[in-house]
Every structure is written in structure tokens, then in C-alpha cells.
C-alpha angles and dihedrals in degrees: 000000000000123000090251093052090048093052092044090053092047090051094046091050093051094044093049091052096043094045098032095240134145107258091225089062093058114089137168088261092062112128112214098212100036101036099033104022083225122186127212088257090057093051090048091055093053094042094047090056091049090048090054095045096049098028093233135129115237119202102232093200091056090047092056087059091059113091103190135044089240091057090049093049090050089051093050092048089053089056097047 
């Protein structure tokens, strides 16, 4: 499994749990604001767990500019 796939799966699992969604419904095209009505606090929860898991720092301001889960995962991979 590639690092990108591993991070995507971790994000899908966390998003499914936090937003009470079926993981199979969460794709790389998922839009945080439109599809999940996610707040900044929701994103911080998910990102904090990813930071801890992969021992990286994620620039939250840059994350807010990403519209889809796939874009966010690509950014995280570039920081890992």
C-alpha cells in the first residue's frame, strides 16, 4: 500500500467515525464544506490525529484552501 493510499484510508476511517458516515461513501472527491458541512473544529480533530499518526505538522491555513479530500491527502503526502 502506498503512503497516499495509507493516509487516504486513515482519513476515510476518521471522517466516517466523526461524521457517522459509511466509509464506502467517502471518496477523494468528497468536499468538506458541501458534503459534510464540516466546521473548522471538525477538521482540526481529523488533522490532529493525522499529525500524531504520521509525526508531521500540517499547515491548517493551507488545509482550509483545499476543497476535496483528495487534495488534502495530496498535501499531507507532500508534508510526510
